[in-house]
DSSP file (Angstrom, degrees, kcal/mol; ACC not computed):
  #  RESIDUE AA STRUCTURE BP1 BP2  ACC     N-H-->O    O-->H-N    N-H-->O    O-->H-N    TCO  KAPPA ALPHA  PHI   PSI    X-CA   Y-CA   Z-CA
    1    1 A X     >        0   0    0      0, 0.0     4,-2.3     0, 0.0     5,-0.2   0.000 360.0 360.0 360.0 -36.7 -146.0   18.6  -77.4
    2    2 A X  H  >  +     0   0    0      1,-0.2     4,-2.6     2,-0.2     5,-0.2   0.900 360.0  53.8 -61.0 -40.5 -145.9   16.3  -80.4
    3    3 A X  H  > S+     0   0    0      1,-0.2     4,-2.3     2,-0.2    -1,-0.2   0.894 109.5  48.3 -60.9 -39.9 -147.8   18.9  -82.5
    4    4 A X  H  > S+     0   0    0      2,-0.2     4,-2.7     1,-0.2     5,-0.3   0.897 109.8  52.3 -67.8 -40.5 -145.1   21.5  -81.6
    5    5 A X  H  X S+     0   0    0     -4,-2.3     4,-2.6     1,-0.2    -2,-0.2   0.937 111.5  46.8 -59.2 -47.1 -142.3   19.1  -82.4
    6    6 A X  H  X S+     0   0    0     -4,-2.6     4,-2.3     2,-0.2    -2,-0.2   0.916 112.7  48.8 -63.9 -43.0 -143.8   18.4  -85.9
    7    7 A X  H  X S+     0   0    0     -4,-2.3     4,-1.9     1,-0.2    -1,-0.2   0.935 114.4  44.8 -62.9 -46.2 -144.4   22.1  -86.6
    8    8 A X  H  X S+     0   0    0     -4,-2.7     4,-1.6     1,-0.2    -1,-0.2   0.894 112.3  52.4 -66.1 -39.2 -140.8   23.1  -85.5
    9    9 A X  H  < S+     0   0    0     -4,-2.6    -1,-0.2    -5,-0.3    -2,-0.2   0.899 109.5  48.9 -63.8 -40.5 -139.4   20.2  -87.5
   10   10 A X  H >< S+     0   0    0     -4,-2.3     3,-1.0     1,-0.2    -1,-0.2   0.859 108.3  54.2 -68.6 -34.6 -141.2   21.2  -90.6
   11   11 A X  H 3< S+     0   0    0     -4,-1.9     3,-0.3     1,-0.2    -1,-0.2   0.840 112.1  44.1 -66.3 -32.8 -140.0   24.8  -90.2
   12   12 A X  T >X S+     0   0    0     -4,-1.6     3,-2.0     1,-0.2     4,-0.5   0.307  80.4 120.8 -92.9   8.7 -136.4   23.6  -90.0
   13   13 A X  G X4  +     0   0    0     -3,-1.0     3,-1.6     1,-0.3     4,-0.5   0.785  62.8  61.2 -46.9 -43.6 -136.9   21.2  -93.0
   14   14 A X  G >4 S+     0   0    0     -3,-0.3     3,-0.6     1,-0.3    -1,-0.3   0.798  99.4  58.6 -59.7 -24.9 -134.2   22.7  -95.3
   15   15 A X  G X4 S+     0   0    0     -3,-2.0     3,-0.9     1,-0.2     4,-0.3   0.730  88.3  75.9 -74.8 -20.8 -131.5   21.9  -92.7
   16   16 A X  G X< S+     0   0    0     -3,-1.6     3,-1.4    -4,-0.5    -1,-0.2   0.772  73.3  78.5 -65.4 -27.4 -132.3   18.2  -92.6
   17   17 A X  G <  S+     0   0    0     -3,-0.6    -1,-0.2    -4,-0.5    -2,-0.1   0.844 107.3  28.5 -53.9 -37.6 -130.6   17.3  -95.9
   18   18 A X  G <  S+     0   0    0     -3,-0.9     2,-0.3    -4,-0.2    -1,-0.3   0.362 108.2  87.6-105.9   5.7 -127.1   17.4  -94.4
   19   19 A X  S <  S-     0   0    0     -3,-1.4     2,-0.1    -4,-0.3     3,-0.0  -0.811  70.0-128.9-109.3 144.5 -128.0   16.4  -90.8
   20   20 A X     >  -     0   0    0     -2,-0.3     4,-2.9     1,-0.1     5,-0.3  -0.431  34.9-106.1 -76.8 164.4 -128.3   13.0  -89.2
   21   21 A X  H  > S+     0   0    0      1,-0.2     4,-2.5     2,-0.2     5,-0.2   0.932 121.9  47.9 -55.9 -47.1 -131.5   12.3  -87.3
   22   22 A X  H  > S+     0   0    0      1,-0.2     4,-1.9     2,-0.2    -1,-0.2   0.901 113.5  46.3 -64.0 -42.0 -129.6   12.6  -84.0
   23   23 A X  H  > S+     0   0    0      2,-0.2     4,-2.4     1,-0.2    -1,-0.2   0.920 113.0  49.2 -68.3 -43.3 -127.9   15.8  -85.0
   24   24 A X  H  X S+     0   0    0     -4,-2.9     4,-2.3     1,-0.2    -2,-0.2   0.931 113.1  46.2 -61.6 -46.9 -131.1   17.4  -86.3
   25   25 A X  H  X S+     0   0    0     -4,-2.5     4,-2.3    -5,-0.3    -1,-0.2   0.855 110.0  55.2 -66.4 -33.9 -133.1   16.5  -83.1
   26   26 A X  H  X S+     0   0    0     -4,-1.9     4,-2.1    -5,-0.2    -1,-0.2   0.939 108.8  47.6 -62.4 -46.6 -130.2   17.7  -81.0
   27   27 A X  H  X S+     0   0    0     -4,-2.4     4,-2.2     1,-0.2    -2,-0.2   0.914 111.0  51.1 -61.0 -42.6 -130.4   21.1  -82.7
   28   28 A X  H  X S+     0   0    0     -4,-2.3     4,-2.3     1,-0.2    -1,-0.2   0.901 109.3  50.8 -62.6 -39.9 -134.1   21.3  -82.3
   29   29 A X  H  X S+     0   0    0     -4,-2.3     4,-2.6     1,-0.2    -1,-0.2   0.873 108.2  53.1 -63.1 -37.5 -133.7   20.5  -78.6
   30   30 A X  H  X S+     0   0    0     -4,-2.1     4,-2.1     2,-0.2    -2,-0.2   0.891 107.9  50.3 -66.0 -39.0 -131.2   23.3  -78.3
   31   31 A X  H  X S+     0   0    0     -4,-2.2     4,-2.1     2,-0.2    -2,-0.2   0.943 112.0  47.5 -63.3 -46.8 -133.6   25.8  -79.8
   32   32 A X  H  X S+     0   0    0     -4,-2.3     4,-2.6     1,-0.2    -2,-0.2   0.912 111.1  51.4 -60.8 -42.6 -136.4   24.7  -77.4
   33   33 A X  H  X S+     0   0    0     -4,-2.6     4,-2.5     1,-0.2    -1,-0.2   0.878 108.6  51.8 -62.6 -37.5 -134.0   25.0  -74.5
   34   34 A X  H  X S+     0   0    0     -4,-2.1     4,-2.1     2,-0.2    -1,-0.2   0.900 110.4  47.8 -66.1 -40.6 -133.0   28.5  -75.5
   35   35 A X  H  X S+     0   0    0     -4,-2.1     4,-2.1     2,-0.2    -2,-0.2   0.921 112.1  49.9 -65.8 -43.1 -136.6   29.6  -75.7
   36   36 A X  H  X S+     0   0    0     -4,-2.6     4,-2.5     1,-0.2    -2,-0.2   0.918 110.3  50.2 -61.0 -43.0 -137.3   28.0  -72.3
   37   37 A X  H  X S+     0   0    0     -4,-2.5     4,-2.2     1,-0.2    -1,-0.2   0.889 107.7  53.6 -64.5 -38.1 -134.3   29.8  -70.8
   38   38 A X  H  <>S+     0   0    0     -4,-2.1     5,-2.7     2,-0.2    -1,-0.2   0.914 109.8  48.6 -60.7 -41.8 -135.5   33.1  -72.3
   39   39 A X  H ><5S+     0   0    0     -4,-2.1     3,-1.5     1,-0.2    -2,-0.2   0.928 111.9  47.8 -63.3 -45.2 -138.8   32.6  -70.6
   40   40 A X  H 3<5S+     0   0    0     -4,-2.5    -1,-0.2     1,-0.3    -2,-0.2   0.821 109.1  54.5 -65.9 -30.4 -137.2   31.7  -67.3
   41   41 A X  T 3<5S-     0   0    0     -4,-2.2    -1,-0.3    -5,-0.2    -2,-0.2   0.378 116.1-117.4 -83.8   4.6 -135.0   34.8  -67.7
   42   42 A X  T < 5 +     0   0    0     -3,-1.5     2,-0.3     1,-0.2    -3,-0.2   0.789  51.3 168.6  64.0  31.4 -138.1   37.0  -68.1
   43   43 A X      < -     0   0    0     -5,-2.7    -1,-0.2    -6,-0.2     5,-0.1  -0.576  44.9-104.3 -69.2 135.5 -137.2   38.1  -71.6
   44   44 A X    >>  -     0   0    0     -2,-0.3     3,-2.1     1,-0.1     4,-0.6  -0.361  26.8-120.1 -62.8 142.0 -140.3   39.7  -73.2
   45   45 A X  G >4 S+     0   0    0      1,-0.3     3,-1.1     2,-0.2     4,-0.4   0.868 113.0  53.8 -53.5 -41.9 -142.0   37.5  -75.6
   46   46 A X  G 34 S+     0   0    0      1,-0.2    -1,-0.3     2,-0.1     4,-0.3   0.640 110.3  49.0 -70.9 -11.9 -141.6   39.9  -78.5
   47   47 A X  G <> S+     0   0    0     -3,-2.1     4,-2.6     2,-0.1    -1,-0.2   0.443  83.3  94.3-103.0  -2.6 -137.8   40.0  -77.8
   48   48 A X  H <X S+     0   0    0     -3,-1.1     4,-2.9    -4,-0.6     5,-0.3   0.934  84.2  47.0 -59.8 -51.8 -137.1   36.3  -77.6
   49   49 A X  H  > S+     0   0    0     -4,-0.4     4,-2.8     1,-0.2     5,-0.3   0.935 115.8  45.0 -58.9 -47.8 -136.0   35.7  -81.2
   50   50 A X  H  > S+     0   0    0     -4,-0.3     4,-2.3     1,-0.2    -1,-0.2   0.892 113.3  51.4 -63.5 -39.9 -133.7   38.7  -81.2
   51   51 A X  H  X S+     0   0    0     -4,-2.6     4,-0.7     2,-0.2    -2,-0.2   0.929 113.4  43.8 -63.4 -45.5 -132.3   37.8  -77.8
   52   52 A X  H >< S+     0   0    0     -4,-2.9     3,-1.1    -5,-0.2     5,-0.5   0.945 115.7  46.5 -66.7 -47.5 -131.6   34.2  -78.9
   53   53 A X  H >< S+     0   0    0     -4,-2.8     3,-1.6    -5,-0.3    -1,-0.2   0.851 107.1  59.4 -64.4 -33.0 -130.1   35.2  -82.3
   54   54 A X  H 3< S+     0   0    0     -4,-2.3    -1,-0.3     1,-0.3    -2,-0.2   0.704  96.0  62.4 -67.0 -19.7 -128.0   37.8  -80.6
   55   55 A X  T << S-     0   0    0     -3,-1.1    -1,-0.3    -4,-0.7    -2,-0.2   0.415 109.3-125.8 -84.7   2.5 -126.4   35.1  -78.4
   56   56 A X    <   -     0   0    0     -3,-1.6    -3,-0.1    -4,-0.1    -2,-0.1   0.967  29.5-146.8  51.9  66.1 -125.0   33.6  -81.6
   57   57 A X        -     0   0    0     -5,-0.5    -1,-0.1     1,-0.1     7,-0.1  -0.188  10.9-127.8 -62.3 155.7 -126.4   30.1  -81.1
   58   58 A X  S    S+     0   0    0      2,-0.1    -1,-0.1   -31,-0.0     2,-0.1   0.540  77.7  97.0 -85.4  -7.8 -124.3   27.1  -82.4
   59   59 A X  S    S-     0   0    0      1,-0.1     5,-0.1   -32,-0.1    -2,-0.0  -0.442  89.8 -86.1 -79.4 157.6 -127.1   25.5  -84.4
   60   60 A X    >   -     0   0    0      1,-0.1     3,-1.8    -2,-0.1     4,-0.5  -0.305  41.0-112.8 -60.3 146.8 -127.5   26.1  -88.2
   61   61 A X  G >  S+     0   0    0      1,-0.3     3,-1.5     2,-0.2     4,-0.4   0.781 110.5  69.3 -54.8 -33.0 -129.5   29.2  -89.1
   62   62 A X  G >  S+     0   0    0      1,-0.3     3,-1.2     2,-0.2    -1,-0.3   0.813  92.0  60.5 -59.2 -29.4 -132.4   27.2  -90.6
   63   63 A X  G X  S+     0   0    0     -3,-1.8     3,-1.5     1,-0.3    -1,-0.3   0.754  89.4  70.7 -70.6 -22.8 -133.3   25.9  -87.1
   64   64 A X  G X  S+     0   0    0     -3,-1.5     3,-1.6    -4,-0.5     4,-0.4   0.689  78.4  78.8 -68.0 -16.8 -133.9   29.4  -85.9
   65   65 A X  G <  S+     0   0    0     -3,-1.2     4,-0.4    -4,-0.4     3,-0.3   0.753  88.3  58.3 -61.3 -22.5 -137.1   29.5  -88.1
   66   66 A X  G <> S+     0   0    0     -3,-1.5     4,-2.6    -4,-0.2     5,-0.3   0.586  79.3  91.9 -83.5 -10.7 -138.8   27.5  -85.4
   67   67 A X  H <> S+     0   0    0     -3,-1.6     4,-2.9     1,-0.2     5,-0.2   0.908  84.2  49.0 -55.6 -49.0 -138.2   30.1  -82.6
   68   68 A X  H  > S+     0   0    0     -4,-0.4     4,-2.1    -3,-0.3    -1,-0.2   0.917 113.8  46.4 -59.7 -42.1 -141.5   32.1  -83.1
   69   69 A X  H  > S+     0   0    0     -4,-0.4     4,-1.6     1,-0.2    -1,-0.2   0.925 115.9  45.0 -64.1 -44.9 -143.6   28.9  -83.0
   70   70 A X  H  X S+     0   0    0     -4,-2.6     4,-3.0     1,-0.2     5,-0.3   0.869 109.6  56.4 -68.0 -35.9 -141.7   27.6  -80.0
   71   71 A X  H  X S+     0   0    0     -4,-2.9     4,-2.9    -5,-0.3     5,-0.2   0.930 105.2  51.3 -61.5 -45.6 -141.9   30.9  -78.2
   72   72 A X  H  X S+     0   0    0     -4,-2.1     4,-0.7    -5,-0.2    -1,-0.2   0.914 114.0  45.0 -57.5 -43.0 -145.7   31.0  -78.6
   73   73 A X  H >< S+     0   0    0     -4,-1.6     3,-0.7     2,-0.2     4,-0.4   0.950 116.4  43.5 -66.7 -50.1 -145.9   27.5  -77.0
   74   74 A X  H >< S+     0   0    0     -4,-3.0     3,-1.4     1,-0.2    -2,-0.2   0.889 111.4  53.3 -66.6 -40.1 -143.4   28.1  -74.2
   75   75 A X  H 3< S+     0   0    0     -4,-2.9    -1,-0.2     1,-0.3    -2,-0.2   0.646  99.5  63.7 -74.0 -12.7 -144.8   31.6  -73.3
   76   76 A X  T << S+     0   0    0     -4,-0.7    -1,-0.3    -3,-0.7     2,-0.2   0.632  93.9  81.1 -79.1 -14.0 -148.3   30.1  -73.0
   77   77 A X  S <  S-     0   0    0     -3,-1.4     2,-0.2    -4,-0.4     5,-0.0  -0.560  91.6-104.8 -90.4 155.5 -147.0   28.0  -70.1
   78   78 A X    >>  -     0   0    0     -2,-0.2     3,-0.9     1,-0.1     4,-0.8  -0.580  23.9-128.3 -77.3 140.9 -146.6   29.2  -66.5
   79   79 A X  H >> S+     0   0    0      1,-0.3     4,-1.2    -2,-0.2     3,-0.9   0.869 108.5  59.3 -58.0 -37.7 -143.0   29.9  -65.5
   80   80 A X  H 3> S+     0   0    0      1,-0.3     4,-0.5     2,-0.2    -1,-0.3   0.835 102.4  53.7 -63.1 -30.4 -143.3   27.7  -62.4
   81   81 A X  H <4 S+     0   0    0     -3,-0.9    -1,-0.3     1,-0.2    -2,-0.2   0.712 107.6  52.0 -75.0 -19.8 -144.2   24.7  -64.7
   82   82 A X  H X< S+     0   0    0     -3,-0.9     3,-1.3    -4,-0.8     5,-0.2   0.713  91.4  76.2 -86.5 -22.5 -141.0   25.3  -66.7
   83   83 A X  H 3< S+     0   0    0     -4,-1.2    -1,-0.2     1,-0.3    -2,-0.1   0.845 102.1  35.3 -63.2 -36.7 -138.6   25.4  -63.7
   84   84 A X  T 3< S+     0   0    0     -4,-0.5     2,-0.4    -3,-0.1    -1,-0.3   0.236 106.7  82.3-101.8  15.0 -138.5   21.7  -63.1
   85   85 A X    <   -     0   0    0     -3,-1.3     2,-1.0     4,-0.0     3,-0.2  -0.956  63.7-148.0-125.5 137.0 -138.7   20.6  -66.7
   86   86 A X     >  +     0   0    0     -2,-0.4     4,-2.1     1,-0.2     3,-0.2  -0.784  20.2 177.3-100.5  88.3 -136.0   20.3  -69.4
   87   87 A X  H  > S+     0   0    0     -2,-1.0     4,-2.9     1,-0.2     5,-0.2   0.831  76.5  60.2 -63.3 -31.8 -138.1   21.1  -72.5
   88   88 A X  H  > S+     0   0    0      2,-0.2     4,-2.4     1,-0.2    -1,-0.2   0.939 108.1  42.9 -60.3 -47.5 -135.0   20.8  -74.7
   89   89 A X  H  > S+     0   0    0      2,-0.2     4,-2.3    -3,-0.2    -2,-0.2   0.902 115.8  48.9 -66.2 -41.4 -134.4   17.2  -73.7
   90   90 A X  H  X S+     0   0    0     -4,-2.1     4,-2.5     2,-0.2    -2,-0.2   0.913 111.8  49.5 -63.2 -42.2 -138.1   16.3  -74.0
   91   91 A X  H  X S+     0   0    0     -4,-2.9     4,-2.3     2,-0.2    -2,-0.2   0.912 110.8  49.4 -64.0 -44.1 -138.2   18.0  -77.4
   92   92 A X  H  X S+     0   0    0     -4,-2.4     4,-2.4    -5,-0.2    -1,-0.2   0.920 111.7  49.1 -61.1 -44.4 -135.2   16.1  -78.6
   93   93 A X  H  X S+     0   0    0     -4,-2.3     4,-2.3     1,-0.2    -2,-0.2   0.916 111.4  48.8 -62.3 -44.5 -136.7   12.8  -77.4
   94   94 A X  H  X S+     0   0    0     -4,-2.5     4,-1.9     1,-0.2    -1,-0.2   0.892 110.0  52.9 -63.0 -39.6 -140.0   13.5  -79.1
   95   95 A X  H  < S+     0   0    0     -4,-2.3     4,-0.3     2,-0.2    -2,-0.2   0.940 110.2  46.9 -60.7 -48.4 -138.2   14.4  -82.3
   96   96 A X  H >< S+     0   0    0     -4,-2.4     3,-0.9     1,-0.2     4,-0.3   0.906 113.3  48.9 -61.2 -42.1 -136.3   11.1  -82.3
   97   97 A X  H 3< S+     0   0    0     -4,-2.3    -1,-0.2     1,-0.2     3,-0.2   0.806 119.0  38.3 -68.7 -29.3 -139.4    9.1  -81.6
   98   98 A X  T 3X S+     0   0    0     -4,-1.9     4,-2.4    -5,-0.2    -1,-0.2   0.190  80.2 115.6-107.5  15.8 -141.4   10.9  -84.4
   99   99 A X  H <> S+     0   0    0     -3,-0.9     4,-2.7    -4,-0.3     5,-0.2   0.894  76.0  49.0 -55.3 -47.8 -138.6   11.1  -87.0
  100  100 A X  H  > S+     0   0    0     -4,-0.3     4,-2.2     1,-0.2    -1,-0.2   0.899 112.3  48.8 -63.0 -40.0 -140.2    8.8  -89.5
  101  101 A X  H  > S+     0   0    0      2,-0.2     4,-2.1     1,-0.2    -1,-0.2   0.902 111.3  50.3 -64.8 -41.2 -143.5   10.7  -89.3
  102  102 A X  H  X S+     0   0    0     -4,-2.4     4,-2.3     2,-0.2    -2,-0.2   0.926 110.4  49.4 -62.5 -45.5 -141.8   14.0  -89.7
  103  103 A X  H  X S+     0   0    0     -4,-2.7     4,-2.3     1,-0.2    -2,-0.2   0.899 110.0  51.1 -62.8 -40.6 -139.9   12.8  -92.8
  104  104 A X  H  X S+     0   0    0     -4,-2.2     4,-2.2     1,-0.2    -1,-0.2   0.896 110.0  49.8 -63.3 -40.5 -143.1   11.5  -94.3
  105  105 A X  H  X S+     0   0    0     -4,-2.1     4,-2.3     2,-0.2    -2,-0.2   0.891 109.6  51.4 -66.2 -38.8 -144.8   14.8  -93.7
  106  106 A X  H  X S+     0   0    0     -4,-2.3     4,-2.3     2,-0.2    -2,-0.2   0.921 109.8  49.3 -64.3 -43.6 -141.9   16.7  -95.3
  107  107 A X  H  X S+     0   0    0     -4,-2.3     4,-1.8     1,-0.2    -2,-0.2   0.913 111.0  50.4 -60.4 -42.5 -142.0   14.5  -98.4
  108  108 A X  H  X S+     0   0    0     -4,-2.2     4,-0.8     1,-0.2    -1,-0.2   0.907 110.2  49.3 -63.6 -42.0 -145.7   15.1  -98.7
  109  109 A X  H  < S+     0   0    0     -4,-2.3     3,-0.5     1,-0.2    -1,-0.2   0.887 110.3  51.1 -64.2 -39.4 -145.3   18.8  -98.4
  110  110 A X  H  < S+     0   0    0     -4,-2.3    -1,-0.2     1,-0.2    -2,-0.2   0.823 108.2  52.1 -67.7 -31.5 -142.6   18.8 -101.1
  111  111 A X  H  <        0   0    0     -4,-1.8    -1,-0.2     1,-0.2    -2,-0.2   0.648 360.0 360.0 -81.6 -14.1 -144.7   16.8 -103.5
  112  112 A X     <        0   0    0     -4,-0.8    -1,-0.2    -3,-0.5    -2,-0.2   0.459 360.0 360.0 -83.9 360.0 -147.7   19.2 -103.2
């Protein structure tokens, strides 16, 4: 899960400049929750991004860049394993716990 958090965080990197740690991680959790809900609603994997974007989500557009990566991860899981788990909350928590590592990786990517 940490690898997915880092990948999604790096994809949404441009949005961080104006966001607090808490707000950024909240948005990332919302994206993950939307992908999980699409899976639970039996949305076809290839339609997830369009379905989520069509619902006009409240997070900044830059966070939507993570949808394909998160979709691949969530759709690899069994639906029954998703029913009793709040991936959005877990994702937000992981983001908060790994914030410093994420920021360091972003700085490193920008300097390369």
